[in-house]
C-alpha positions as CSV (number, residue, x, y, z in Angstrom):
1,M,50.3,-8.3,40.1
2,S,48.8,-11.5,41.1
3,I,46.7,-13.8,39.5
4,W,43.9,-13.5,40.9
5,M,43.9,-9.6,39.6
6,A,44.9,-10.5,36.2
7,M,42.6,-13.6,36.0
8,L,39.4,-10.7,37.5
9,I,40.4,-8.3,34.8
10,G,40.2,-11.0,32.3
11,A,37.0,-12.4,33.6
12,A,35.8,-8.5,33.6
13,I,37.0,-7.7,30.1
14,G,35.8,-10.8,28.8
15,V,32.2,-10.5,30.5
16,V,32.3,-6.8,28.4
17,L,33.8,-8.4,25.0
18,T,30.9,-11.3,25.1
19,T,28.1,-8.4,26.2
20,I,28.7,-6.2,23.4
21,I,29.2,-8.8,20.9
22,L,26.2,-10.5,22.0
23,S,24.5,-6.6,22.2
24,H,25.8,-6.8,18.1
25,S,24.2,-9.6,17.3
26,R,20.7,-9.2,19.0
27,N,20.5,-5.9,17.6
28,G,21.5,-7.1,14.1
29,R,18.6,-10.1,14.4
30,I,16.5,-7.4,15.3
31,K,17.2,-5.0,12.8
32,A,16.9,-7.8,10.3
33,E,13.5,-8.7,11.6
34,Y,12.4,-5.1,11.1
35,E,13.9,-5.0,8.2
36,Q,11.6,-7.9,6.6
37,Y,8.7,-6.1,8.2
38,I,9.3,-3.2,6.4
39,A,9.9,-4.6,3.2
40,E,6.3,-6.9,3.9
41,L,5.1,-3.8,4.4
42,K,5.8,-2.2,1.3
43,L,4.9,-5.3,-0.5
44,E,1.6,-4.8,0.9
45,H,1.6,-1.1,0.1
46,Q,2.4,-1.6,-3.5
47,Q,-0.4,-4.7,-3.6
48,A,-3.1,-2.5,-2.1
49,L,-2.1,0.8,-4.3
50,A,-2.4,-1.8,-7.4
51,Q,-5.6,-3.1,-6.4
52,A,-6.7,0.5,-5.7
53,Q,-6.0,1.7,-9.2
54,K,-7.7,-0.6,-10.8
55,R,-11.0,-0.3,-8.8
56,S,-10.5,3.3,-10.1
57,V,-10.2,2.6,-13.5
58,N,-12.9,-0.2,-13.0
59,T,-15.6,2.3,-12.0
60,S,-14.3,5.2,-14.1
61,R,-15.1,3.0,-17.1
62,A,-18.2,2.0,-15.7
63,V,-19.4,5.9,-15.0
64,L,-18.2,6.4,-18.8
65,K,-20.3,4.1,-20.2
66,G,-23.4,5.2,-18.0
67,K,-23.2,8.5,-19.1
68,M,-22.8,7.5,-22.7
69,A,-26.3,5.3,-22.2
70,E,-28.0,8.2,-20.6
71,Q,-26.9,10.4,-24.4
72,M,-27.9,7.5,-26.0
73,A,-30.9,5.9,-24.8
74,P,-33.3,8.0,-27.1
75,I,-31.8,5.9,-29.8
76,M,-31.9,2.3,-28.3
77,P,-34.5,-0.1,-28.6
78,Q,-35.6,-0.2,-24.7
79,F,-36.7,3.7,-25.3
80,E,-40.1,3.6,-25.6
81,Y,-41.0,7.0,-26.3
82,L,-40.3,9.4,-29.1
83,P,-36.8,11.0,-28.8
84,S,-38.1,14.6,-30.2
85,D,-40.3,14.1,-26.6
86,A,-37.8,13.6,-24.4
87,K,-35.5,16.6,-22.8
88,F,-31.9,15.9,-21.3
89,L,-31.8,16.9,-17.4
90,G,-29.2,14.8,-16.1
91,D,-29.5,15.2,-12.8
92,P,-31.1,14.4,-10.5
93,V,-33.3,12.3,-13.2
94,D,-31.8,12.0,-16.9
95,Y,-35.2,12.4,-18.7
96,I,-38.1,14.5,-18.7
97,V,-40.5,13.2,-21.5
98,F,-43.6,14.8,-22.9
99,D,-45.2,11.4,-24.4
100,G,-47.6,12.5,-27.0
101,Y,-46.2,16.1,-27.2
102,T,-44.9,15.7,-30.9
103,D,-48.2,14.3,-31.9
104,F,-50.2,17.2,-30.6
105,R,-48.1,19.8,-32.0
106,D,-47.7,18.1,-35.3
107,G,-52.0,17.7,-35.4
108,D,-52.2,13.7,-35.1
109,G,-52.6,13.8,-31.4
110,R,-54.9,15.0,-28.4
111,A,-54.4,16.9,-25.2
112,E,-55.7,14.7,-23.2
113,D,-53.1,11.9,-24.3
114,I,-49.9,14.1,-23.3
115,Q,-48.3,12.2,-19.8
116,V,-45.0,13.7,-18.4
117,V,-42.6,10.9,-17.7
118,L,-39.4,11.4,-15.5
119,I,-37.0,8.6,-16.7
120,D,-32.9,7.6,-15.5
121,I,-31.3,5.4,-17.1
122,K,-29.3,3.2,-15.1
123,S,-26.8,0.4,-17.0
124,G,-25.1,-2.6,-14.9
125,G,-26.1,-2.9,-11.2
126,A,-26.4,0.6,-11.2
127,R,-29.3,1.7,-8.5
128,L,-31.6,4.9,-7.9
129,T,-29.4,7.1,-5.3
130,K,-31.4,7.9,-2.0
131,G,-32.8,11.4,-4.0
132,Q,-34.3,9.8,-6.9
133,Q,-36.1,7.2,-4.9
134,A,-37.8,10.7,-2.8
135,I,-38.7,12.0,-6.4
136,A,-40.3,8.6,-7.8
137,E,-42.0,8.9,-4.3
138,A,-43.2,12.0,-5.1
139,I,-44.5,11.3,-8.3
140,Q,-46.0,8.4,-7.0
141,Q,-47.7,10.1,-4.0
142,G,-48.9,12.9,-6.1
143,R,-47.1,15.9,-4.9
144,L,-46.4,17.0,-8.8
145,R,-47.8,20.7,-9.7
146,F,-47.0,22.9,-12.9
147,E,-46.2,26.5,-12.2
148,T,-45.8,29.5,-14.5
149,I,-43.4,32.1,-13.6
150,R,-43.2,35.6,-15.2
151,I,-40.4,37.3,-15.7
152,D,-41.3,41.5,-16.2
153,F,-38.3,43.6,-17.5
154,E,-38.8,47.5,-16.9
155,D,-38.4,49.3,-19.9
């Protein structure tokens, strides 16, 4: 075997070994970069999950406080009506108040003094829903009536 052939085989083996070594080195670098990226994504996900859980708990607390306020409203100083005149509905509005009805029923008031008031209780930054706004608008425009429905049972 000639020296040139040995040098050629040696160079070929060197190129192959160098390619393999560099390939492993590059793959290792890429793998490390992706592992770091995955770790960053996991951390972001954990932080987003923790924030979502915190928001959920805060929202749940606000809803519970609002529901408690709805139930307790008739005994609160801001409620300007007799609790006996208020009837809880809950949805779409919280109360219907027959203002003056208790006095009329007890003989202390007149029928002309009775007013029907729909009330929704809000706390914090809560706002009327679109449905509640539509109901308020219907009342303001006089789209309100009283009906009697008779149910006859056959004997």
